[in-house]
C-alpha positions as CSV (number, residue, x, y, z in Angstrom):
1,M,51.6,155.4,81.0
2,S,55.0,153.8,80.5
3,S,55.8,150.3,80.2
4,Y,58.2,150.4,83.0
5,L,55.2,151.5,85.5
6,E,53.2,149.0,83.8
7,A,55.7,146.1,84.3
8,L,55.5,147.7,88.0
9,R,52.1,147.9,88.6
10,P,51.0,144.4,90.2
11,R,54.1,145.0,93.2
12,L,52.9,148.4,93.5
13,S,49.5,149.4,95.8
14,E,47.5,152.4,94.2
15,I,48.9,154.7,96.0
16,D,52.7,153.8,95.9
17,Y,51.9,153.6,92.0
18,R,50.6,157.1,91.6
19,K,53.6,158.3,93.8
20,L,55.8,156.4,91.2
21,R,54.1,158.1,88.0
22,A,53.8,161.3,89.2
23,I,57.6,161.5,89.2
24,A,57.8,161.8,85.1
25,N,61.5,160.7,84.3
26,P,61.5,157.5,82.8
27,E,65.1,156.7,83.9
28,V,63.0,156.4,87.3
29,H,61.1,153.9,86.2
30,R,63.5,152.0,84.2
31,F,66.0,151.9,87.4
32,V,63.0,150.6,89.9
33,A,61.5,148.1,87.3
34,E,64.9,146.8,86.6
35,A,65.5,146.2,90.2
36,A,62.8,144.6,91.0
37,D,62.9,142.4,88.1
38,L,66.6,141.5,89.4
39,C,65.7,141.3,92.8
40,N,61.9,140.0,93.0
41,P,60.6,141.8,95.8
42,K,57.2,140.9,96.8
43,R,55.7,144.7,97.0
44,I,57.4,148.1,96.6
45,F,57.0,151.0,98.4
46,V,57.7,154.6,97.8
47,C,58.7,157.2,100.3
48,S,57.6,160.4,98.9
49,N,58.9,161.8,102.5
50,S,56.3,163.0,103.6
51,A,55.6,162.5,107.4
52,E,53.5,159.8,107.1
53,D,55.8,158.1,104.8
54,V,58.8,158.4,107.3
55,A,57.1,157.1,110.4
56,Y,56.0,154.0,108.3
57,I,59.7,153.0,107.7
58,R,60.9,153.9,110.9
59,R,58.0,151.4,112.3
60,K,58.6,149.1,109.9
61,A,62.3,149.2,111.0
62,I,61.5,148.1,114.5
63,E,58.8,145.6,113.8
64,T,60.9,143.9,111.6
65,G,63.6,143.6,114.2
66,E,66.3,145.5,112.0
67,E,66.3,148.0,115.0
68,K,65.0,147.6,118.8
69,P,64.0,150.7,120.8
70,L,65.9,152.0,123.8
71,K,64.7,153.7,127.0
72,A,64.8,157.3,125.6
73,H,62.3,158.1,123.6
74,G,63.2,157.8,119.8
75,H,66.5,156.1,120.1
76,T,66.7,152.7,118.7
77,V,69.9,150.4,118.2
78,H,71.2,148.4,115.4
79,F,73.1,145.2,115.0
80,D,75.9,144.8,112.0
81,G,77.5,141.3,111.8
82,V,80.8,140.2,113.5
83,Y,81.8,140.2,110.2
84,D,80.2,143.8,109.0
85,Q,81.8,146.3,111.3
86,G,83.1,149.0,108.6
87,R,83.9,150.0,105.0
88,D,85.2,146.7,103.6
89,R,88.1,148.0,101.2
90,R,88.4,144.1,99.7
91,V,85.3,143.6,98.2
92,T,84.4,147.3,97.5
93,K,85.4,147.6,93.4
94,Y,84.9,149.9,90.9
95,L,83.5,148.2,87.6
96,V,86.1,149.3,84.6
97,P,85.0,149.1,81.5
98,K,87.3,147.3,78.7
99,G,89.9,150.0,77.3
100,D,89.4,152.7,80.4
101,T,92.2,152.6,83.2
102,L,92.2,153.8,86.8
103,S,95.3,154.5,89.3
104,K,97.0,150.7,90.7
105,V,95.8,151.8,93.8
106,L,91.9,151.4,93.1
107,N,90.6,148.4,93.9
108,Q,89.0,147.4,90.1
109,I,87.2,144.3,88.5
110,D,86.5,144.2,84.7
111,R,83.1,145.6,84.3
112,D,81.7,142.6,82.6
113,E,82.5,140.4,84.9
114,G,81.9,142.4,88.0
115,L,78.4,143.0,87.0
116,A,77.6,139.2,86.1
117,E,78.9,138.5,89.7
118,I,76.8,141.2,91.5
119,R,73.6,140.7,89.5
120,S,73.9,136.6,90.1
121,L,74.3,137.5,94.1
122,L,71.4,140.3,93.8
123,K,69.4,137.7,91.9
124,N,65.8,137.6,94.0
125,S,67.4,138.4,97.0
126,M,64.4,140.2,97.8
127,E,61.8,137.8,97.3
128,G,59.0,137.3,100.1
129,R,60.1,141.2,101.2
130,T,59.9,145.1,100.1
131,M,61.4,146.9,98.2
132,I,61.6,150.7,99.6
133,V,62.2,153.2,96.9
134,L,63.7,156.4,98.3
135,F,64.9,159.9,97.0
136,V,67.1,162.2,97.9
137,S,68.9,166.0,97.6
138,L,72.0,165.6,97.9
139,G,72.8,169.4,98.8
140,P,69.9,172.1,99.4
141,P,67.4,171.2,97.0
142,N,66.7,173.2,94.2
143,S,70.8,174.8,94.6
144,V,73.3,175.0,91.9
145,F,74.9,172.4,94.5
146,T,71.8,169.9,94.3
147,V,72.8,166.5,93.1
148,L,69.8,163.8,92.8
149,G,69.7,160.4,94.0
150,M,67.3,157.3,94.5
151,Q,67.8,154.2,96.0
152,C,66.4,151.0,96.5
153,T,66.9,148.7,99.4
154,D,65.3,146.5,101.2
155,S,66.6,147.3,104.5
156,W,63.8,149.2,106.7
157,Y,67.1,150.5,109.1
158,V,69.1,151.5,105.9
159,A,66.0,153.8,104.3
160,H,65.4,155.0,108.0
161,S,69.1,155.8,108.1
162,E,68.6,158.1,104.8
163,T,65.7,160.0,105.9
164,I,67.7,161.3,108.9
165,L,71.1,161.6,107.2
166,F,69.6,163.4,103.5
167,R,67.6,166.3,102.9
168,P,64.1,165.1,101.3
169,G,64.4,164.5,97.2
170,Y,60.7,162.9,96.0
171,E,59.5,166.6,95.4
172,V,62.6,167.7,93.6
173,F,62.5,164.8,91.6
174,R,58.9,165.2,90.7
175,R,59.4,169.0,89.6
176,S,62.6,168.1,87.7
177,G,60.5,166.9,84.8
178,S,61.9,164.1,82.6
179,G,65.6,164.6,81.5
180,R,67.4,165.1,84.9
181,D,70.3,163.4,86.0
182,F,70.5,161.4,89.2
183,L,72.6,158.6,90.8
184,R,71.4,155.3,91.6
185,V,71.8,152.6,94.4
186,L,70.7,149.2,94.7
187,H,71.4,147.3,97.6
188,S,69.8,144.6,99.5
189,A,71.0,143.1,102.9
190,G,70.7,139.4,101.5
191,K,69.6,136.4,103.7
192,L,69.1,137.6,107.4
193,D,69.5,135.3,110.7
194,K,67.1,135.1,113.4
195,N,68.7,138.7,114.6
196,M,68.1,140.2,111.1
197,V,71.5,140.1,110.5
198,S,73.0,139.7,107.1
199,M,74.9,136.4,107.0
200,E,76.5,135.3,104.0
201,H,79.6,137.7,104.6
202,E,81.7,136.1,102.4
203,K,79.5,136.9,99.5
204,K,79.4,140.7,100.6
205,R,80.1,142.8,97.8
206,I,79.9,146.9,97.2
207,Y,80.5,147.7,93.0
208,I,80.7,151.1,91.6
209,D,79.7,151.4,87.9
210,Y,80.4,154.7,87.2
211,A,79.8,154.3,83.6
212,E,76.0,154.0,84.7
213,N,76.5,156.0,87.9
214,I,75.1,153.2,89.7
215,I,76.4,151.6,93.0
216,Y,75.6,147.9,93.8
217,S,75.5,146.5,97.0
218,V,75.1,143.2,98.7
219,N,75.1,141.4,102.0
220,T,76.0,143.8,103.8
221,Q,73.7,146.2,106.3
222,Y,76.8,148.2,107.8
223,A,75.7,151.8,106.9
224,G,79.3,152.9,105.3
225,N,79.0,149.8,102.9
226,S,74.9,149.9,102.2
227,V,73.9,153.3,102.8
228,G,74.6,154.3,99.1
229,F,75.0,158.3,99.5
230,K,77.4,158.0,102.2
231,K,81.0,157.4,100.5
232,L,79.5,155.0,97.9
233,A,77.7,157.5,95.8
234,F,80.3,160.2,97.0
235,R,82.4,158.2,94.6
236,L,80.4,159.0,91.1
237,A,79.9,163.0,93.0
238,I,83.9,163.3,92.8
239,R,83.8,161.9,89.0
240,K,81.1,164.2,88.3
241,A,82.4,167.2,89.8
242,N,85.7,166.9,88.0
243,Q,84.0,166.5,84.5
244,E,81.7,170.0,85.6
245,G,84.9,172.1,87.2
246,W,83.7,171.9,90.9
247,L,84.8,169.9,94.2
248,A,83.6,167.1,95.8
249,E,84.9,166.7,99.2
250,H,85.8,164.6,102.1
251,M,85.5,166.9,104.5
252,M,83.9,168.8,107.3
253,I,82.5,172.2,107.5
254,M,82.4,174.5,110.6
255,G,82.0,178.2,111.3
256,V,84.7,179.6,113.9
257,H,84.0,182.6,116.0
258,G,86.5,185.2,116.0
259,P,87.0,188.7,117.3
260,G,84.2,191.4,116.7
261,G,81.0,189.0,116.3
262,R,82.9,187.4,113.4
263,K,82.3,184.2,111.7
264,T,85.0,182.5,109.6
265,Y,83.8,179.1,108.0
266,F,86.4,176.6,107.4
267,A,86.5,173.1,105.9
268,G,88.4,170.1,106.8
269,A,89.4,166.7,105.4
270,F,90.6,164.1,107.3
271,P,90.4,160.3,107.0
272,S,87.7,158.2,109.6
273,A,88.6,158.5,112.9
274,C,91.1,161.2,112.9
275,G,89.3,164.1,114.3
276,K,87.2,165.6,111.7
277,T,84.1,165.4,113.5
278,S,85.6,166.5,116.9
279,T,86.8,169.5,115.3
280,A,83.3,170.2,113.8
281,M,82.0,169.9,117.4
282,L,84.4,172.2,118.5
283,P,82.2,174.1,121.4
284,G,81.3,177.5,121.1
285,E,81.7,177.4,117.4
286,T,79.2,175.8,114.6
287,I,78.7,172.7,112.4
288,L,77.3,173.2,109.4
289,G,78.5,169.6,108.0
290,D,80.9,166.6,109.3
291,D,81.5,164.4,106.0
292,I,81.4,165.0,102.6
293,A,81.5,169.0,100.9
294,Y,80.4,170.0,97.4
295,I,82.5,173.2,96.7
296,R,81.7,175.6,93.8
297,N,83.5,178.5,92.3
298,I,80.3,181.5,92.5
299,N,81.5,185.0,91.3
300,S,85.6,183.6,91.7
301,V,84.7,182.7,95.4
302,A,84.9,179.4,96.8
303,R,81.2,178.4,98.7
304,A,80.5,175.1,99.8
305,V,77.6,173.3,101.7
306,N,77.3,170.0,103.6
307,V,75.9,167.0,101.4
308,E,73.7,165.8,104.2
309,C,71.5,167.2,107.2
310,G,73.0,164.3,109.2
311,I,75.8,162.8,111.3
312,F,76.1,159.1,111.5
313,G,79.6,159.4,113.7
314,I,82.2,157.3,115.7
315,L,80.6,156.9,119.3
316,Q,84.0,155.8,120.9
317,G,85.4,158.7,123.1
318,I,82.6,161.2,123.0
319,N,82.2,161.9,126.6
320,P,81.1,164.9,129.0
321,K,84.5,166.2,128.9
322,D,85.9,166.1,125.8
323,D,82.6,166.3,123.8
324,P,80.2,168.0,125.8
325,L,77.6,169.1,122.8
326,L,77.4,165.8,121.0
327,F,77.7,164.2,124.5
328,E,73.9,165.8,125.6
329,V,72.3,165.1,122.5
330,L,73.2,161.3,122.5
331,N,71.7,161.5,126.0
332,S,68.5,163.3,125.4
333,P,65.1,161.9,123.7
334,G,65.4,162.3,119.8
335,E,65.0,160.7,116.7
336,I,68.8,158.6,117.2
337,I,70.3,155.3,115.6
338,F,72.1,153.8,117.8
339,S,74.6,150.7,115.8
340,N,76.9,148.1,117.7
341,V,77.1,149.7,120.7
342,L,76.3,147.2,124.2
343,V,72.9,148.0,125.8
344,K,71.9,147.2,129.3
345,D,68.8,147.9,130.7
346,G,67.3,149.8,127.5
347,K,70.4,152.3,127.5
348,P,73.6,152.4,125.0
349,Y,77.1,152.0,126.5
350,W,79.9,152.2,124.0
351,L,83.7,152.9,124.7
352,G,85.3,155.5,126.3
353,M,81.7,157.5,127.5
354,G,83.5,158.5,130.6
355,C,81.9,156.3,132.9
356,D,82.2,152.5,134.2
357,L,80.4,150.2,131.7
358,P,78.1,147.1,132.3
359,E,79.5,143.5,132.9
360,D,77.2,142.3,130.8
361,G,74.6,143.1,128.4
362,V,73.6,142.6,125.1
363,N,76.1,143.4,121.6
364,Y,76.9,142.9,117.9
365,T,78.0,139.6,119.1
366,G,74.9,138.5,120.9
367,Y,74.6,138.3,124.7
368,W,78.0,139.8,126.1
369,W,79.8,139.2,129.5
370,E,83.2,140.9,130.7
371,G,85.8,137.8,129.3
372,K,83.8,136.8,126.5
373,T,86.4,135.9,123.8
374,D,86.0,135.2,120.3
375,E,86.9,132.0,118.1
376,N,90.2,132.8,118.4
377,G,90.5,133.4,121.7
378,N,90.4,137.2,122.0
379,R,88.5,139.0,124.0
380,I,85.4,140.6,122.8
381,P,84.8,144.5,124.1
382,P,81.9,145.2,125.5
383,A,80.8,147.7,122.5
384,H,82.5,148.0,118.6
385,K,85.5,150.6,118.5
386,N,83.6,151.4,115.4
387,A,80.1,151.8,117.1
388,R,77.9,154.7,115.5
389,Y,75.2,157.3,116.3
390,T,73.1,158.3,113.5
391,V,71.3,161.8,114.7
392,P,69.6,164.9,112.4
393,L,72.0,167.9,112.1
394,R,69.0,169.8,113.5
395,A,69.4,168.1,116.9
396,L,72.4,169.7,117.7
397,K,72.7,173.1,119.6
398,N,75.5,174.2,117.6
399,C,73.9,173.8,114.6
400,D,75.2,176.5,112.1
401,P,72.2,178.6,110.8
402,E,73.3,178.6,107.1
403,L,73.0,174.4,106.8
404,D,70.1,175.1,104.4
405,N,71.8,178.2,102.3
406,P,71.1,177.2,98.9
407,L,74.5,179.4,97.8
408,G,76.3,177.6,100.9
409,V,79.3,179.8,102.6
410,E,82.0,181.0,101.9
411,L,85.4,179.3,102.6
412,G,88.3,181.3,104.6
413,G,90.1,178.1,104.9
414,I,91.0,174.5,104.8
415,M,92.6,171.8,107.0
416,Y,93.9,168.7,105.9
417,G,94.7,166.6,109.0
418,G,95.5,162.7,109.6
419,R,97.3,160.7,112.0
420,D,101.2,161.5,111.6
421,S,102.7,160.2,114.7
422,K,106.5,161.7,113.7
423,A,106.8,164.4,111.2
424,Y,104.3,167.5,110.7
425,V,103.9,169.7,113.1
426,P,100.6,169.9,114.8
427,V,99.5,173.1,112.9
428,Q,101.0,174.7,110.3
429,Q,100.0,177.2,107.2
430,S,100.8,176.8,103.7
431,F,102.9,179.1,101.5
432,S,100.3,178.8,98.7
433,W,97.2,177.4,97.7
434,E,99.8,174.9,95.2
435,H,101.9,174.3,98.3
436,G,99.0,173.4,100.6
437,V,97.4,171.0,97.8
438,I,100.6,169.2,97.7
439,A,102.6,169.2,101.2
440,Y,99.3,168.7,103.1
441,G,96.6,167.6,101.0
442,A,98.3,165.3,98.3
443,S,100.8,164.6,100.8
444,L,98.6,163.4,103.8
445,E,99.7,160.4,105.8
446,T,97.9,158.5,107.9
447,E,97.8,155.1,110.0
448,T,94.7,153.2,109.4
449,T,92.0,152.8,112.1
450,F,89.3,150.8,112.8
451,A,86.8,152.7,110.4
452,T,88.0,150.1,107.7
453,V,88.2,146.7,108.0
454,D,92.1,146.0,108.0
455,K,95.0,146.3,110.7
456,E,95.3,149.1,112.5
457,G,98.3,151.3,112.8
458,I,99.7,150.4,109.2
459,P,101.0,154.3,107.9
460,E,99.6,155.1,104.5
461,I,99.1,157.8,102.1
462,N,95.5,159.0,101.9
463,M,95.3,161.8,98.9
464,M,93.1,164.3,100.0
465,S,91.2,162.0,102.8
466,I,89.9,160.8,99.6
467,Q,91.8,157.9,98.5
468,D,89.3,155.2,99.3
469,F,86.4,156.9,97.7
470,I,88.2,158.8,94.3
471,S,86.9,157.4,91.0
472,I,89.2,159.4,89.0
473,P,92.9,158.7,88.0
474,L,94.5,160.1,91.3
475,G,97.2,162.4,89.1
476,Q,93.7,164.3,87.6
477,N,92.7,164.9,90.5
478,I,95.3,166.9,91.6
479,R,95.5,168.7,88.6
480,H,91.4,169.7,89.1
481,L,92.1,171.0,92.6
482,L,95.5,173.2,91.6
483,D,93.5,174.6,89.0
484,F,90.5,175.2,90.9
485,G,92.2,177.1,93.0
486,K,93.5,179.3,89.9
487,K,90.2,180.3,89.0
488,L,89.6,181.8,92.5
489,K,90.0,186.0,93.3
490,K,91.2,184.7,96.9
491,P,91.5,181.2,97.5
492,P,90.9,179.8,101.0
493,I,94.2,179.4,103.2
494,I,95.0,175.7,102.8
495,F,96.6,174.5,107.0
496,G,97.9,171.3,107.9
497,V,96.7,169.8,111.0
498,N,98.1,166.8,113.1
499,Y,96.3,166.0,116.5
500,F,98.3,162.6,116.5
501,L,102.1,163.7,116.8
502,R,103.9,161.5,119.3
503,D,107.5,162.3,121.6
504,L,109.8,160.5,119.4
505,E,111.3,158.8,123.0
506,T,108.2,157.7,125.1
507,G,105.9,157.5,122.4
508,E,103.5,159.5,124.6
509,Y,101.0,162.0,122.6
510,L,102.1,166.1,122.8
511,N,98.6,167.2,122.1
512,A,95.5,166.9,124.3
513,P,92.2,166.6,122.7
514,R,91.0,169.8,123.4
515,D,94.4,171.1,121.9
516,K,92.6,171.3,118.5
517,H,90.4,174.4,119.5
518,V,93.4,176.8,120.3
519,W,94.6,175.5,116.5
520,V,91.4,176.6,115.0
521,K,91.5,179.7,116.3
522,W,94.5,180.5,115.6
523,M,93.7,179.3,112.0
524,E,90.8,182.2,112.1
525,L,93.0,184.9,113.2
526,R,95.7,183.9,109.9
527,V,92.9,184.0,108.0
528,H,92.6,187.7,108.5
529,N,96.1,188.4,109.0
530,E,95.2,189.0,112.9
531,A,98.1,186.8,114.0
532,E,101.9,186.8,113.1
533,A,103.6,183.3,112.1
534,I,107.0,182.1,111.9
535,K,108.3,181.1,108.4
536,T,109.9,177.3,108.5
537,P,111.1,174.7,105.7
538,T,107.3,173.1,105.9
539,G,104.8,176.3,105.9
540,Y,104.0,179.2,108.6
541,V,103.7,177.9,112.8
542,P,102.3,180.1,115.3
543,K,104.5,181.8,117.6
544,Y,104.7,181.3,121.3
545,E,102.8,184.3,122.8
546,D,100.0,184.3,120.2
547,L,99.5,180.5,121.2
548,R,99.9,181.0,124.8
549,R,97.1,183.6,125.0
550,L,94.7,181.6,123.0
551,F,95.2,178.8,125.3
552,R,94.3,180.6,128.2
553,Q,91.2,182.6,126.5
554,V,90.0,179.4,124.9
555,L,91.0,176.7,127.2
556,G,91.9,178.6,130.6
557,K,95.1,177.1,131.2
558,D,98.6,177.9,130.8
559,Y,100.9,176.7,128.1
560,P,104.3,176.3,128.8
561,K,107.0,177.0,126.5
562,R,108.5,173.4,127.0
563,D,105.0,172.0,125.0
564,Y,105.2,174.7,122.3
565,I,109.3,173.5,121.7
566,K,108.4,170.1,121.7
567,Q,105.2,170.0,119.7
568,F,106.6,172.7,117.2
569,T,110.4,171.5,116.9
570,I,110.7,170.6,112.7
571,R,111.9,167.2,112.4
572,V,113.9,167.3,109.6
573,P,114.7,163.2,109.4
574,E,111.2,162.4,109.7
575,N,110.3,164.9,107.1
576,L,112.7,164.1,104.8
577,A,111.7,160.3,105.2
578,K,108.2,161.5,104.5
579,I,108.8,163.2,101.4
580,D,110.9,160.1,100.4
581,R,107.7,158.3,100.7
582,V,105.3,160.3,98.9
583,K,107.3,160.4,95.9
584,K,108.1,157.3,96.2
585,F,104.0,156.3,95.9
586,Y,103.2,158.8,93.4
587,K,105.8,157.4,91.0
588,E,104.9,153.7,91.4
589,K,101.5,153.7,92.2
590,V,100.1,156.9,90.0
591,S,100.9,157.0,86.3
592,D,99.4,161.1,85.7
593,T,100.9,162.6,88.6
594,P,101.3,166.3,87.7
595,I,104.9,167.7,87.4
596,E,104.0,170.4,90.1
597,L,104.1,167.5,92.9
598,F,107.4,166.7,92.1
599,K,108.3,170.5,92.0
600,I,107.0,171.3,95.5
601,L,108.4,168.6,97.2
602,D,111.8,169.0,96.0
603,Q,111.4,172.7,97.3
604,Q,110.4,171.3,100.5
605,R,113.3,169.2,100.5
606,R,116.0,171.7,99.7
607,R,114.5,173.9,102.6
608,L,114.7,171.1,105.0
609,V,118.6,170.2,104.2
610,Q,119.4,173.8,104.1
611,A,117.9,174.1,107.8
612,R,119.9,171.2,108.8
613,K,123.0,172.5,107.9
614,R,122.3,175.2,109.4
615,F,120.2,174.1,112.9
616,G,120.8,170.2,112.9
617,D,118.2,167.2,112.8
618,Y,115.7,168.9,115.4
619,I,115.1,172.2,115.3
620,S,113.3,174.7,117.7
621,P,110.7,177.2,115.9
622,E,112.7,179.7,117.7
623,K,115.6,179.1,115.7
624,F,113.5,180.1,112.4
625,E,112.7,183.7,114.4
626,K,116.4,184.8,114.4
């Protein structure tokens, strides 16, 4: 018996002691022992992922008041504090050892200083409480993709969320022996008020210690800050993937049905609240993942898995018209955690759900009524814009049957998309893997949304949609992606998508929410060379006749030529300005930018300038056909 297990024994029941002892890895025992010594819990519960243990976690989440039951069977609601409603960039930092450097755009702190601060905040933070020890398998267990993780937390809500979102890992740990590497998370909700909400928001800290593969999180419950294997450990996986030659990406994975009964798999990178889940949930297609993908070169083919087996999704805008499958699940019995919604008579309500909302109820601010204002006099909405749901993927009728395939699925295409109101067309195909990585991925520009605790609507570069999560130099990540594609027999085709293009005069969106289904169907045809395209300075765009046919087939509606012209006009001034912003960002913020980035962007600039000389500033796609 290890000295760590001996030290832990007073806090463990005999059953929990046996569960922990069954794992032969001494590093597991050490992590638990050091977490317990620091946080000082009254007892430790070890989750073996048995049905009984999972049911116990769910029951404790309700008994403690971290979650409250709703009217529908299996539904519960959790509220985060007023100041804990999104990923908090300000207090999420990398712990950087002396002598090491990260890109300037990454929030960071000296490792020694950061460790001292976070440990002081975690000291005795679990006094009188239970520390829950969880084991997860990121990706299908017993697979070449598998990455193991364990989390210690004092939040039953966080533990409950993890049992929904991630595959069970206890048995994999138990069978793995003593030398298996794993990612670690230590979280405490900190001091709680009478509503079981973290109260010391000014002491919220989320620190990533990549030197030891540990995430520290304290004084927060919002899942994006506390469920360690969402975006937090994703940062560590990106670093691991870069070192080992594979990809960890902020991507959904979906199966798109094409002619003759075939199915083509696409991955797609979108910043939060930019259409990732709604694309993956398109009716008639299948969803394999909505958030994080691992991609490996297997026999010179790019194959991908979903890291998770559940969804932590944004509720705003989910309604019977735009998201019928999700709406049906959210209104059916089954295990679902709602967060930061409005609750009235045991039913959850959210913004944009397609019905009138109650005039009063309970939300994240307590009792709410129409017209209630905050301390600054601003009207408080009935539900938060970033209200969320947590649900198992298997609850969805359109869950892809390959979800747990240990070899993953072959990718035919990759999408990069953000909120670009002025420049890029709704869908375009890159000229090559390198052009796609640079012009659509590294140049991904988006407007900030309510999913982060910052001002909304601020344009910013969000490279590959992982800029908030990357733990290696940005240029190194671009180089890694470029090299990954070069080793594949047939790299996935890269597409750029933009659901948020606006009319330059009226400011109105030029796309309806469901139009994205047509763009996806066109991409599927392009992967198989079954649709033509027009070559423009920024990429290949669809021909009108193909889109008119697809709009009729997919959405059952006409597609006027005037809409096509508006959507696919190449806006030269806006595209040139975009290139300038991207180049400025990489020159000023990224010291190790690959020369290929500037080369490919300069080529795109030359194409745009030449096209402007021939056709002017705003060029109809039809001009390029002649």
